[in-house]
Each structure stands twice: as C-alpha cells, then as structure tokens.
C-alpha positions in Angstrom: -11.8 8.9 14.9 -9.9 10.0 11.8 -7.4 7.2 12.1 -10.2 4.6 12.5 -12.2 6.0 9.6 -9.1 6.0 7.4 -8.4 2.3 8.2 -12.1 1.3 7.7 -12.2 3.1 4.4 -9.4 1.0 3.1 -11.2 -2.2 3.7 -14.7 -1.6 2.7 -13.9 -3.4 -0.5 -12.6 -6.5 1.3 -15.8 -8.4 0.4 -14.9 -8.0 -3.2 -11.8 -10.1 -2.7 -13.7 -13.1 -1.4 -14.1 -14.6 -4.9 -10.4 -14.3 -5.6 -9.6 -15.8 -2.1 -11.9 -18.8 -2.6 -10.0 -19.7 -5.7 -6.6 -19.5 -3.9 -5.4 -23.1 -3.3 -2.7 -21.9 -0.9 -5.2 -20.0 1.2 -7.6 -23.0 1.2 -4.9 -25.2 2.5 -4.0 -22.8 5.3 -7.7 -22.4 6.3 -8.1 -26.2 6.4 -4.9 -26.5 8.5 -6.4 -24.0 10.9 -9.5 -26.0 11.2 -7.6 -29.3 11.6 -5.0 -28.3 14.2 -3.8 -24.7 14.3 -6.9 -23.4 16.0 -6.5 -25.9 18.8 -2.8 -25.1 19.0 -3.4 -21.4 19.3 -5.9 -22.0 22.1 -3.4 -24.2 23.9 -0.6 -21.7 23.6 -2.9 -18.9 24.7 -4.1 -20.8 27.8 -0.6 -21.9 28.8 1.7 -18.8 28.5 5.1 -18.7 30.0 7.3 -15.8 31.1 10.5 -14.6 29.4 13.4 -17.2 29.6 11.0 -19.8 31.1 9.2 -20.8 27.9 10.0 -24.5 28.3 6.6 -26.0 27.6 6.0 -23.6 24.7 9.4 -24.3 23.2 8.9 -28.1 23.4 5.4 -27.9 21.8 6.7 -25.6 19.0 9.8 -27.8 18.4 7.8 -31.0 18.2 5.3 -29.4 15.7 8.1 -28.1 13.5 10.0 -31.4 13.6 6.9 -33.3 12.5 6.8 -31.4 9.2 10.4 -32.5 8.3 12.5 -29.6 9.7 15.7 -30.4 11.6 15.1 -28.8 15.0 17.5 -27.7 17.6 16.3 -26.7 21.1 17.9 -24.7 23.9 19.5 -22.0 21.7 20.2 -19.0 23.8 18.3 -20.6 26.7 14.8 -21.7 25.4 15.2 -20.7 21.8 14.1 -23.1 19.0 15.8 -23.2 15.5 14.2 -25.3 12.7 16.0 -25.7 9.4 14.7 -27.1 6.1 17.3 -27.4 3.3 15.8 -27.7 -0.1 18.5 -27.3 -2.8 20.6 -24.4 -3.7 19.5 -20.8 -3.1 19.3 -18.2 -0.4 18.9 -18.8 3.3 15.8 -17.0 4.6 14.9 -16.7 8.3 11.4 -16.2 9.8 11.1 -15.4 13.5 8.2 -15.9 15.9 8.5 -14.8 19.6 7.2 -17.0 22.3 6.9 -15.3 25.7 4.0 -14.0 27.6 3.6 -11.1 30.1 3.1 -11.0 33.9 -0.6 -10.0 33.8 -3.8 -11.5 35.1 -6.0 -12.1 32.0 -9.4 -10.4 32.0 -10.4 -10.9 28.4 -13.4 -13.1 29.1 -12.3 -15.7 26.5 -13.3 -19.3 27.1 -9.6 -20.3 26.8 -8.3 -17.4 28.9 -5.1 -18.1 30.9 -5.3 -18.9 34.6 -1.6 -19.7 34.8 0.8 -18.4 37.4 4.6 -18.9 37.2 7.7 -18.0 39.1 9.6 -15.4 37.1 13.2 -16.7 36.8 14.5 -13.2 36.7 12.6 -11.5 39.5 11.9 -14.6 41.6 8.3 -13.5 42.1 5.2 -15.6 41.3 2.9 -13.8 38.9 -0.1 -14.5 36.8 0.8 -14.9 33.1 -1.0 -13.9 29.9 -0.4 -13.7 26.2 -1.2 -10.0 26.1 0.8 -9.2 23.0 -0.1 -11.8 20.5 3.0 -14.0 20.6 0.6 -17.0 20.6 -0.4 -15.9 17.1 3.2 -15.7 16.0 4.3 -19.2 17.0 1.0 -20.8 15.8 1.8 -19.1 12.4 5.3 -20.5 12.4 3.8 -24.0 12.6 1.5 -23.2 9.7 4.3 -21.8 7.7 6.4 -24.9 8.2 3.7 -27.2 6.9 2.9 -25.1 3.8 6.6 -24.7 2.9 7.3 -28.4 3.5 4.5 -29.4 1.2 5.6 -27.0 -1.6 9.3 -28.0 -2.0 8.9 -28.1 -5.7 8.0 -24.4 -5.7 11.1 -23.0 -4.0 14.8 -23.6 -3.6 17.2 -22.7 -0.8 17.2 -23.0 3.0 14.4 -22.0 5.3 15.2 -21.2 9.0 12.3 -20.8 11.4 13.1 -19.3 14.8 11.1 -19.5 18.0 12.6 -16.7 20.0 12.4 -16.4 23.8 12.2 -13.3 26.0 11.2 -10.6 23.5 9.2 -8.8 26.2 12.5 -8.3 28.1 14.3 -7.2 25.0 16.9 -9.9 25.5 16.0 -13.1 23.7 17.4 -12.3 20.3 20.6 -11.1 21.9 20.9 -14.3 23.9 20.4 -16.4 20.7 23.0 -14.4 18.9 25.5 -14.8 21.8 24.9 -18.5 21.5 26.5 -18.3 18.0 23.3 -18.5 16.1 24.7 -17.7 12.6 27.9 -19.6 13.2 25.9 -22.7 14.0 23.1 -22.5 11.5 24.2 -20.1 8.8 23.8 -16.4 8.3 20.5 -15.5 6.5 20.4 -13.7 3.2 17.0 -12.3 4.2 15.0 -12.1 7.4 11.3 -11.7 8.1 9.0 -11.2 11.1 5.5 -10.0 11.7 3.5 -8.8 14.7 -0.2 -9.1 15.1 -1.9 -5.7 15.6 -5.1 -5.4 17.7 -5.8 -1.9 16.4 -5.8 -3.1 12.7 -8.7 -5.0 11.1 -8.3 -8.7 10.4 -7.2 -9.5 6.9 -5.0 -6.5 6.5 -1.2 -6.2 6.2 0.8 -3.1 7.1 4.3 -2.8 5.7 6.3 0.4 5.7 9.7 1.6 4.7 12.0 3.1 7.4 11.5 2.1 11.0 8.3 0.3 12.0 9.6 -0.2 15.6 11.8 2.1 17.6 15.1 1.4 19.2 14.9 1.4 23.0 17.6 1.9 25.6 17.1 1.8 29.4 19.6 4.1 31.0 20.3 4.6 34.7 22.0 7.8 36.1 23.5 7.5 39.5 24.0 11.0 40.9 26.5 11.3 43.8 26.3 14.1 46.3 27.5 15.0 49.8 25.0 14.5 52.5 24.2 17.2 55.0 21.5 18.6 57.3 18.6 20.2 55.3 19.1 23.4 57.3 22.8 23.6 56.2 22.7 23.0 52.5 26.0 24.8 52.0 27.7 22.0 53.9 26.8 19.4 51.3 26.2 18.8 47.6 22.5 18.2 46.9 21.9 15.3 44.4 18.2 16.2 44.2 18.9 19.7 42.9 21.6 18.3 40.5 19.2 15.6 39.4 16.4 18.1 38.7 18.8 20.2 36.6 19.8 17.0 34.6 16.1 16.1 34.0 15.4 19.5 32.6 18.5 19.7 30.5 17.8 16.3 29.0 14.7 17.7 27.3 17.0 19.9 25.1 18.4 16.8 23.4 15.2 16.3 21.4 14.0 19.9 21.2 17.4 21.5 20.3 19.8 18.8 19.0 17.6 16.6 16.9 16.3 18.0 13.5 12.6 19.0 13.9 11.4 16.2 11.7 13.6 13.5 13.3 11.7 11.6 16.0 13.3 10.8 19.4 12.1 10.4 23.0 14.0 10.8 26.3 11.7 10.1 29.2 12.7 10.1 32.8 10.4 7.5 34.3 11.8 7.3 37.8 13.6 9.7 40.2 14.5 8.4 43.7 16.5 10.1 46.4 16.4 10.9 50.1 14.7 9.5 53.2 13.5 12.4 55.4 12.4 16.0 55.2 15.5 17.5 56.7 18.2 15.3 55.3 20.2 16.1 52.2 20.9 12.7 50.6 24.3 11.7 49.2 22.8 9.9 46.2 20.0 10.1 43.7 18.9 7.7 40.9 17.3 8.5 37.6 15.9 5.8 35.3 15.3 6.7 31.6 13.9 5.2 28.5 15.4 6.5 25.3 13.6 5.9 21.9 14.8 6.5 18.3 14.2 5.3 14.8 17.8 5.2 13.4 21.3 4.4 14.7 22.5 8.0 14.2 19.8 9.4 16.4 20.4 6.7 19.0 24.1 7.6 19.2 23.3 11.3 19.5 20.9 10.8 22.3 23.0 8.3 24.3 26.2 10.4 24.1 24.2 13.5 24.8 22.8 12.0 28.0 26.3 11.2 29.3 27.7 14.7 28.3 24.8 16.5 30.0 25.0 14.5 33.2 28.7 14.6 33.7 29.1 18.3 32.8 26.3 19.4 35.1 28.1 17.5 37.8 31.2 19.5 37.1 29.1 22.7 37.1 27.8 21.7 40.5 31.4 21.5 41.8 31.7 17.8 42.1 35.2 16.3 41.8 35.9 14.0 38.9 35.5 10.8 41.0 32.0 11.9 42.1 30.6 12.8 38.7 27.2 11.3 37.7 27.5 7.7 36.5 25.6 6.9 33.3 24.8 3.1 33.0 23.4 1.5 29.9 21.2 -1.5 30.6 21.4 -4.7 28.5 17.6 -4.4 28.2 18.2 -2.3 25.1 17.7 -2.8 21.4 18.6 -0.9 18.2 15.7 0.4 16.0 14.0 -2.0 13.6 14.8 -0.7 10.1 13.2 -2.3 7.1 15.2 -2.7 3.9 13.7 -0.3 1.3 14.1 -2.5 -1.8 12.8 -5.5 0.0 9.7 -3.6 1.3 8.9 -2.5 -2.3 9.4 -6.1 -3.6 7.1 -7.7 -1.0 4.5 -4.9 -1.0 4.1 -5.3 -4.7 3.9 -9.0 -4.3 1.2 -8.9 -1.6 -0.8 -6.3 -3.5 -0.7 -8.5 -6.5 -1.6 -11.8 -4.7 -3.9 -10.5 -1.9 -5.4 -7.3 -3.4 -4.3 -3.7 -3.1 -7.0 -3.0 -0.6 -5.4 -5.3 1.9 -1.9 -3.9 1.9 -1.3 -0.7 3.8 1.7 1.5 4.5 0.9 3.4 7.7 3.6 4.8 10.0 3.5 4.1 13.7 2.3 6.8 16.0 4.2 5.4 19.0 7.7 4.4 19.9 7.2 0.8 20.8 10.4 -1.3 20.6 11.4 -4.8 19.5 14.5 -6.9 19.8 14.3 -8.4 16.3 17.1 -6.0 15.1 19.6 -8.0 17.1 19.3 -10.5 14.3 19.5 -8.0 11.4 21.8 -5.1 12.5 25.3 -6.4 13.1 25.9 -8.0 10.6 23.4 -6.1 8.4 20.8 -8.5 6.9 18.1 -7.2 4.5 14.8 -7.6 6.5 11.2 -6.8 6.6 9.1 -6.5 9.8 5.4 -6.2 9.0 2.0 -6.1 10.9 -1.0 -8.3 10.5 -4.5 -7.2 11.5 -6.0 -8.9 14.6 -9.5 -7.5 15.3 -12.7 -7.9 13.4 -13.9 -5.0 11.3 -17.2 -5.1 13.1 -15.6 -4.6 16.5 -13.4 -1.8 15.2 -16.3 0.0 13.6 -18.4 -0.3 16.8 -15.5 1.1 18.9 -15.1 4.0 16.4 -18.8 4.8 16.6 -18.9 4.5 20.4 -21.4 1.6 20.3 -19.0 -1.0 21.3 -16.1 -1.4 23.8 -12.8 0.2 23.1 -10.2 -2.1 21.4 -7.9 -3.1 24.2 -4.2 -2.3 23.5 -1.3 -4.7 23.6 -0.1 -5.4 27.2 -3.6 -4.8 28.5 -5.3 -7.6 30.7 -8.3 -7.1 28.3 -6.2 -7.8 25.2 -7.6 -10.4 22.7 -7.2 -11.3 19.1 -9.5 -12.8 16.5 -7.1 -15.7 16.0 -8.3 -17.4 12.8 -8.0 -14.5 10.4 -4.8 -13.3 12.1 -3.0 -16.7 11.9 -4.3 -17.4 8.3 -3.2 -14.0 7.0 0.1 -14.2 8.8 0.8 -17.7 7.3 -0.5 -16.7 3.8 1.6 -13.5 3.6 4.7 -15.1 4.9 4.5 -18.1 2.6 4.0 -15.9 -0.4 7.1 -13.8 0.6 9.2 -16.9 1.1 8.3 -18.4 -2.2 9.2 -15.1 -3.9 12.5 -14.8 -2.0 13.5 -18.4 -2.8 12.5 -19.0 -6.4 13.3 -22.2 -8.2 16.3 -21.6 -10.4 15.6 -21.6 -14.2 
C-alpha cells in the first residue's frame, strides 16, 4: 500500500501537464501516428505473438515497417533479429533496442484482441499457447513510431541511428546470438545504447530511470553430484549424493549472508533438487539447479566462484576422489547485470524532467531481481547505456487496486497481464525521440 501511495502521490499533478502536452508538436505527431497505424499494429502484434527464436512473422512485419520509413534494414541477424540503420550526417552512432518474443502462456486477459495462437517451440519441440505477457508488443510498436519521428526530423539531429528488433529475450539468448553474428563488426559499434521496458505496476505516462542496476544479472547453474550407489540399509557401503547435496544447499546460503557485504544485493536460489528412485536405494547421482542473481560484475564473480568452491570442497570433505567431485555447469541462459551509465542517466533524467515535467520522471529502485539480456550489447565492449521503464497501467486501475475496490494489477508473465497500449507506446516513443535528439545534436 505504501508503494502504491507513493507512486500515486507523484502523479496527482499529471493533469496540470496537459496544457504543456497539448502544445507539444512532437507529442501531437506521435499521438496522430498511434491513431493512424500504431494502434492497429500493436493489436496485430499482440494477437499474433511468437516464441523465442521463432519470431518470423513479427520480424518481417517490423522490418517492413522500418524500411518504409527510409531505414536500411537487414533481417536474419542472429537468427530472427532485425537491424535498421538510418545515416544522417556526421555524429555519434546510437542504438535503440526493442525485444520481440512472446511467452508460452494461454492468454486470459479478456482483451478483444487477445492471442489464441499456438506454436511449436523450436527449442523444446512442444506445441504451446503463446501470449505477449511481458509487453514486448509495446516495445516493437514503439520502435516503429520512433523510426517515423526520427526520419521526419532529419534536420534536427546528426549521426547514425540503429534500431534493433531483438529475438529471444525471454530465453536470455537473443542479444548474445546477435552479437555472435558480428553485430558491431557488420553495422558499427554504438557510442550510446538505449532500451526501455513497459511496467504494468507503474501508471501510464510516467518514466522511471535510475542509476546503478535496474535489472539484475542472472545465471543458471547446474551442479551434478556424483555418489556411490548402495542399499539404503547399508549406507556405509556407498557415498550418498542426497546427503552431500543437502550440505551443499545449506552451505550455499552463506555466500550471500556471510561473503557479500550486508548492503550488497545477491540471490542464490536452489530451484530444483532431483535424486533417487526408491525408498531403500542410495542413488549414485543428484542434480541441483540454481538461479543466481546480482547487480554488478564483482558480485557475480564472487557468487559463481563461491558456488564452485563450496560444491567441490564439500565433495572432498565427503571423501570423494578428485574424478568424482561435484561438477558445476554454467548455462548459456545467463546474462550480466544491466548497469546504467551514471552521467548518461543524469543527462537524460534532466532532459525528460525539462521536456515532460518533473512529476513524470521517477527514480525508484527495483524491489526484485528480474533479469534482461540487454547487457550483452553494452558490457563487452562497454557502451554507455540507459535502460528505463515506461508506465503501462491507467492511474484509475492502480488506485482501485490499491484501495481494494478493483482487481489486482496482473504481474508480467501472468496470463492476466495487459497493458494500456496507447499511453505506453506514446510515452515510450516520446521519451526515446527526445533522448535521441539530445544524444545526436546538429553540429554548430
């Protein structure tokens, strides 16, 4: 309740901005574009979602729309990725990313344009219902709006704009696949990078931008624990991997509680523990599956090396030989933390406060450890970047939920998830175009 009240309190004055907004020619152009075509495009994207690495229809529709505004478009980058480039004189190269993929969920939002799509997952091979349950339809619709506004304002900026339609963000692999396809070598390495995510928990019309890490790093880790099988009545004849696994699970908790500084966030969660087949059989193998979260590269290194140290040395303490020590395997479904560039955050925050109004620009830290693969674009090599959030739910709905007089706001990845598309897309386009014009000024 406190969080909702705080957010609501920051936007009570939104109505006072309406006069300023009505006089904004850029905003008026974006709103007209939404009425003319972006609204229909959003509904089409929402009703026709596609799973990670299988975004063929989505990529084609996005590519065609970007090409129609004058961008040079390349499809099939890193699988189904789209890269659109518009060169406009000398100046910095700035990249803006929008992710494209949906999730394997059956939609229950009740929207008139709700998805009824099913699709065979190219990774698992299973047929599943598909839904845009994370707002990626807002992101790619906004890319199309951004392209139009920037193409029509070439006399107001100088440099090169790169728009990226990224696949497979939900599997934390699409950005990596595009980078492995020589993204920067083929199209140029950006001087700045931008991305935003629509937020269902935040009122429409607001922007949240913070210094530090708006999204955590995430690593999926498997630990294979080898043992020596035996009869359950003769435990001395074997090496019990379940006992050893239990010791590892408990010891891993000390990484955060005793090795990280008290004010430094980190998470080590064992989400799965599998071993054995029968009451009276000591198995010869156990499997632990972990998710590891962090907000900076130093913490990430401490946690990952600590997991390996604890697992292997507890294996030694259990008397296992060196060739049977626990194996620690790091999955490719991992990503570094998203870390915003401090000076760039200050620059854009001041810009947005000036252009949109102070009441609309927040700086609220995340309470969770959700992850994003955007840092594959910005970490190695290091590129100054800002990842921000755009509100996606009407103030009236958020107020009703806070009072208990309306339904709870569905979280991302929920089958009930829905976004108020027009203000989300309009605000996303508006904020991004303002940022791009500021980052690529016309030379004096």
